[in-house]
N, C-alpha and C positions, 0 to 999 in steps of 0.2 A: 650249848654249842662249844665244843672244844676244837680249837684250831691251833696249829703250831705258830711260832713266831714268824717263820718263813712264809707260811700261807697267809698270815695276816699282812705281812709286808707286801706280798704280791697283790692282795685284795686292795690294800690302800693305794698302791701304785696305779692299779686299773681305775679306781674311782676318783683319784685326784686329777684335776685338769692340769695339763702341761703349762708351764709358765713360759711365755714368749720372751726369753732373755734379751733378744736383740732389741726389744722395745722397752722392757722394764729397766734394764741397766742404764741406758742413756737418760731416761726420765728421772731415775733416782739421782743420778749425777747432776742433772740440770736443776731439779727442784732443791736438792740439798745445797747446791752452790748458790741458788737464789736466796735461800734462807740465810746463808752465811754472808752473802753480799748485803742483804738487808741489815744484818747485825753490824757489819762494818760501816755501812752508811749511817746507821744510828749512832755508832761510836764517834764517827767523824763529826756528825751534826752536834752531838752533845759537847764534844771538844771545842767546836767552833763557837758554841754558846758561852765558853769560858770556864767550863767545868774541868777539874783536874782529871788526869787519866784514870785514876782509881774511881772517882765519882762518876765519870762518864761510862766506865765499864759497868758499874752497878746499875745505872739508869738504863743502859742497853739491855742488861739481863732482865730487869723488871719489865721493860717494854716488850721484849720477846715473849716472856712468860704471859703477860697480859694478852698480847695478840693471839697467842696459841690457845689460851683458855677461852677467849672471846670467839675465835673461829670454831673451837670445839663445841661451845654452847650453841652456836648458830648452825651446827651440823655441816659446816664447810670444810673443816679439817679432815674429816673422814672422806669426803668427796675428793679432796686433793690427794689424800693418801692412797685412794683406789688407783689413781693414775701414776703417782710418784713412788709408790712402794716405800722402800727403806729410805728414800730421800727425805721423808718427813721425820725420820728418827734422829735428826740432828739433835744432839743431847738435850739442850735446854728446852726446845719446843716439843720434842717427843716426850720428855719427862712431864712437862706441864699437861700435855694431852693425856698421858697415862694416869694422872691424878684426877683430872676433870671428868673424863669419860665415865668411869664407874660411879662417880658421885652423881652425875646426871642420870645414869641408868637406874640407880636405886633411890632417887629422891622421893619417889612415891611411897616408900616404906617409912618415911619420916626423917626428921633431922638427925636423930641420934642413931637409930638402928639402920637407917638407909644411907643417908648422905655421910654422916660421920664415920660409921663403921665400914662402909665399902669404899671410901675415898682412896685408901691406900692399899687396896687389894693387889693391884699390879705394882705400884711403886713402893709399897711397904718393904718388901724384901731388899730392894735396892737401898733404901734409906737405912735399914737396920744393918746391912752389910757394910755400907759406907761409914756409918758411925762407929761400928765395932772395929773395922779395920783402922780407922783413924785413931781411936783410943789405943789400940794395940801398938800401932806405929809410934804414938806419943810416948807410951811407956818404954818401949824399946829404945827410942831416941834419948829419953831421959836417963835410962840406965847406962847407955853408952857414954853420954857426956858426963855422967856422975863419976865413972871410973877413969875418965881421961884427965881429971883434975889432978 
């Protein structure tokens, strides 16, 4: 079956359900805000326990990653995401979800070929790009400071 790009676009538009933006945008805002409020509350709690700002930030990140992975494993994160949409993509929790979801989906294929190989299917390109960009930035920064001496 040969169809043009325009015909395919029209077919996809007819078959795709319309997104009720009046409902999804406020929900994304509220849920994303609640996740950020939880993070801020954790940061304040760890600070009140006497941890330094840097240590409290690290523990906040670890706690948010753990909660996101736990909710993903219990299949609650996806339920929340159905109603919250992009609000669950707050970087640290959404990233944790994108690592845990494929790992759980492919765990029946074994630890190496399933869990290990599929864990970074979604998050892998982000990790590779992030590391590559930081190395490139570090080299450029080093060269600039080398010539400024």
